[in-house]
C-alpha positions, -999 to +999 in steps of 0.1 A: +457+231-378+431+239-353+441+267-330+435+270-293+410+296-299+388+272-324+392+242-299+378+262-270+349+278-294+342+243-303+338+230-267+317+258-258+292+256-286+290+218-279+284+221-244+256+248-248+240+223-274+240+195-250+229+214-223+197+229-243+190+195-255+184+184-217+166+212-208+143+212-239+138+175-237+143+163-201+146+125-193+114+108-186+109+100-149+108+064-138+076+067-121+044+068-142+032+098-120+033+126-146+007+111-166-018+110-139-029+074-139-007+063-108+005+073-075+044+072-060+053+041-038+041+051-007+009+066-014+000+036-035+005+015-007-013+034+017-043+038-008-042-001-013-045-003+026-073+018+027-094+001+001-084-034+011-097-023+048-133-008+031-137-041+012-131-061+041-159-044+060-179-047+029-173-083+024-180-087+063-213-069+061-223-088+032-214-124+050-227-116+082-261-103+075-268-122+043-251-157+052-278-175+035-275-158+003-234-163-002-228-192-029-201-212-033-183-190-057-184-159-034-170-184-006-140-190-031-137-153-039-137-144+001-109-172+001-091-154-026-097-122-009-080-128+023-049-134+003-052-095-007-056-087+030-026-107+038-006-088+012-020-053+028+001-065+054+035-064+033+024-026+021+018-020+061+054-029+067+070-007+039+049+022+053+057+013+089+094+011+078+094+046+063+068+066+082+069+058+117+101+070+135+093+063+172+106+031+181+078+019+205+051+029+179+074+009+153+076-020+174+037-018+182+032-016+145+052-046+133+034-065+162-001-056+147+010-065+112+024-097+123-010-105+143-031-093+112-010-117+088-020-145+115-055-134+118-060-135+079-045-172+079-069-181+109-097-166+086-094-194+059-107-221+085-143-202+087-141-194+051-134-233+039-163-242+064-185-213+051-190-202+088-204-166+083-202-159+118-166-169+123-156-151+093-172-119+110-152-123+138-121-126+119-127-097+100-138-075+131-104-083+145-087-074+113-106-043+111-094-034+148-061-041+137-061-018+107-073+008+130-047+002+154-022+007+125-036+038+114-035+054+148+000+046+149+007+068+116-011+097+132+015+121+147-005+150+155-007+153+195-044+144+211-042+179+227-049+196+195 
Protein backbone atom coordinates (compact mmCIF):
# COMPACT_ATOMS: atom_id res chain seq x y z
CA UNK A 1 0.00 0.00 0.00
CA UNK A 2 1.21 3.48 -0.83
CA UNK A 3 1.80 5.78 2.06
CA UNK A 4 1.09 9.45 2.16
CA UNK A 5 4.80 10.23 2.04
CA UNK A 6 5.28 8.09 -1.12
CA UNK A 7 2.38 9.88 -2.85
CA UNK A 8 3.77 13.32 -1.94
CA UNK A 9 7.29 12.37 -3.13
CA UNK A 10 5.90 11.06 -6.42
CA UNK A 11 3.84 14.26 -6.95
CA UNK A 12 6.85 16.53 -6.32
CA UNK A 13 9.07 14.45 -8.62
CA UNK A 14 6.45 14.46 -11.41
CA UNK A 15 5.91 18.23 -11.14
CA UNK A 16 9.66 18.84 -11.23
CA UNK A 17 10.06 16.63 -14.30
CA UNK A 18 7.25 18.38 -16.20
CA UNK A 19 8.51 21.86 -15.27
CA UNK A 20 12.09 21.10 -16.26
CA UNK A 21 10.87 19.64 -19.55
CA UNK A 22 9.05 22.88 -20.37
CA UNK A 23 12.04 25.00 -19.45
CA UNK A 24 14.46 22.93 -21.51
CA UNK A 25 12.07 22.55 -24.48
CA UNK A 26 9.95 25.69 -24.65
CA UNK A 27 6.83 25.61 -26.80
CA UNK A 28 7.36 27.03 -30.28
CA UNK A 29 6.03 30.51 -30.91
CA UNK A 30 3.15 30.99 -33.29
CA UNK A 31 4.95 33.53 -35.45
CA UNK A 32 7.96 32.66 -37.55
CA UNK A 33 9.72 35.73 -36.17
CA UNK A 34 12.35 33.76 -34.26
CA UNK A 35 13.71 32.34 -37.52
CA UNK A 36 14.42 35.85 -38.73
CA UNK A 37 12.54 35.47 -41.99
CA UNK A 38 9.30 37.29 -41.17
CA UNK A 39 8.09 40.29 -39.25
CA UNK A 40 5.33 40.43 -36.64
CA UNK A 41 1.96 41.47 -38.07
CA UNK A 42 2.03 45.21 -37.34
CA UNK A 43 5.57 45.61 -38.63
CA UNK A 44 4.85 43.47 -41.69
CA UNK A 45 1.82 45.57 -42.58
CA UNK A 46 3.75 48.80 -42.14
CA UNK A 47 6.58 47.42 -44.26
CA UNK A 48 4.13 46.47 -47.03
CA UNK A 49 2.69 49.99 -47.03
CA UNK A 50 6.15 51.55 -47.34
CA UNK A 51 7.13 49.13 -50.13
CA UNK A 52 3.90 49.67 -52.08
CA UNK A 53 4.33 53.43 -51.86
CA UNK A 54 7.92 53.18 -53.14
CA UNK A 55 6.84 50.86 -55.96
CA UNK A 56 4.00 53.21 -56.88
CA UNK A 57 6.46 56.09 -57.22
CA UNK A 58 8.74 53.95 -59.38
CA UNK A 59 5.91 52.75 -61.63
CA UNK A 60 4.51 56.28 -61.99
CA UNK A 61 7.94 57.62 -62.92
CA UNK A 62 8.41 54.90 -65.55
CA UNK A 63 4.95 55.45 -67.04
CA UNK A 64 5.09 59.24 -67.13
CA UNK A 65 8.70 59.66 -68.25
CA UNK A 66 8.86 56.79 -70.75
CA UNK A 67 5.22 56.51 -71.83
CA UNK A 68 6.08 55.53 -75.41
CA UNK A 69 8.08 52.52 -74.21
CA UNK A 70 5.35 51.01 -71.99
CA UNK A 71 4.13 47.75 -73.54
CA UNK A 72 0.70 46.17 -73.32
CA UNK A 73 2.07 43.54 -70.92
CA UNK A 74 3.39 46.30 -68.65
CA UNK A 75 -0.01 48.03 -68.66
CA UNK A 76 -1.56 44.67 -67.66
CA UNK A 77 0.95 44.36 -64.81
CA UNK A 78 0.19 47.93 -63.74
CA UNK A 79 -3.49 46.99 -63.58
CA UNK A 80 -2.56 44.06 -61.31
CA UNK A 81 -0.32 46.34 -59.26
CA UNK A 82 -3.27 48.66 -58.60
CA UNK A 83 -4.89 45.75 -56.79
CA UNK A 84 -1.81 45.57 -54.57
CA UNK A 85 -2.08 49.30 -53.87
CA UNK A 86 -5.75 48.81 -53.01
CA UNK A 87 -4.89 46.00 -50.59
CA UNK A 88 -2.33 48.29 -48.91
CA UNK A 89 -5.42 50.23 -47.83
CA UNK A 90 -6.50 47.16 -45.86
CA UNK A 91 -3.12 47.12 -44.11
CA UNK A 92 -3.55 50.83 -43.40
CA UNK A 93 -6.94 50.12 -41.77
CA UNK A 94 -5.36 47.65 -39.36
CA UNK A 95 -2.48 49.98 -38.54
CA UNK A 96 -4.80 52.94 -37.92
CA UNK A 97 -6.97 50.78 -35.68
CA UNK A 98 -4.00 49.69 -33.58
CA UNK A 99 -1.71 52.73 -33.73
CA UNK A 100 -3.77 55.92 -33.92
CA UNK A 101 -5.50 56.78 -30.67
CA UNK A 102 -6.55 60.40 -31.23
CA UNK A 103 -10.18 60.27 -32.49
CA UNK A 104 -9.71 63.15 -34.96
CA UNK A 105 -6.56 61.59 -36.41
CA UNK A 106 -8.28 58.20 -36.58
CA UNK A 107 -11.24 59.70 -38.48
CA UNK A 108 -8.86 61.48 -40.88
CA UNK A 109 -6.94 58.23 -41.42
CA UNK A 110 -10.14 56.33 -42.21
CA UNK A 111 -11.12 59.08 -44.66
CA UNK A 112 -7.69 58.96 -46.33
CA UNK A 113 -7.85 55.17 -46.64
CA UNK A 114 -11.30 55.22 -48.25
CA UNK A 115 -10.19 57.96 -50.62
CA UNK A 116 -7.01 56.06 -51.50
CA UNK A 117 -9.03 52.97 -52.40
CA UNK A 118 -11.42 55.07 -54.52
CA UNK A 119 -8.51 56.77 -56.26
CA UNK A 120 -6.95 53.39 -57.02
CA UNK A 121 -10.24 52.12 -58.45
CA UNK A 122 -10.47 55.28 -60.57
CA UNK A 123 -6.91 54.61 -61.73
CA UNK A 124 -8.03 51.53 -63.61
CA UNK A 125 -9.65 53.81 -66.20
CA UNK A 126 -6.42 55.48 -67.34
CA UNK A 127 -4.63 52.12 -67.20
CA UNK A 128 -7.19 50.43 -69.45
CA UNK A 129 -6.92 53.38 -71.87
CA UNK A 130 -3.10 53.33 -71.60
CA UNK A 131 -3.25 57.01 -70.57
CA UNK A 132 0.12 57.74 -68.98
CA UNK A 133 -0.77 61.31 -67.94
CA UNK A 134 -4.00 60.13 -66.31
CA UNK A 135 -2.18 57.35 -64.48
CA UNK A 136 0.47 59.84 -63.36
CA UNK A 137 -2.22 62.07 -61.84
CA UNK A 138 -3.81 59.10 -60.05
CA UNK A 139 -0.43 57.92 -58.75
CA UNK A 140 0.41 61.42 -57.52
CA UNK A 141 -2.91 61.68 -55.63
CA UNK A 142 -2.39 58.20 -54.15
CA UNK A 143 1.13 59.15 -53.04
CA UNK A 144 -0.25 62.27 -51.34
CA UNK A 145 -2.75 60.09 -49.47
CA UNK A 146 0.02 57.71 -48.37
CA UNK A 147 1.97 60.74 -47.11
CA UNK A 148 -1.05 62.08 -45.22
CA UNK A 149 -1.58 58.69 -43.59
CA UNK A 150 2.05 58.36 -42.55
CA UNK A 151 1.93 61.88 -41.10
CA UNK A 152 -1.01 60.81 -38.94
CA UNK A 153 1.13 58.03 -37.46
CA UNK A 154 3.69 60.53 -36.19
CA UNK A 155 3.04 61.38 -32.58
CA UNK A 156 6.08 63.57 -31.93
CA UNK A 157 5.13 67.22 -31.35
CA UNK A 158 6.19 69.69 -34.06
CA UNK A 159 8.04 71.81 -31.48
CA UNK A 160 10.81 69.24 -31.20
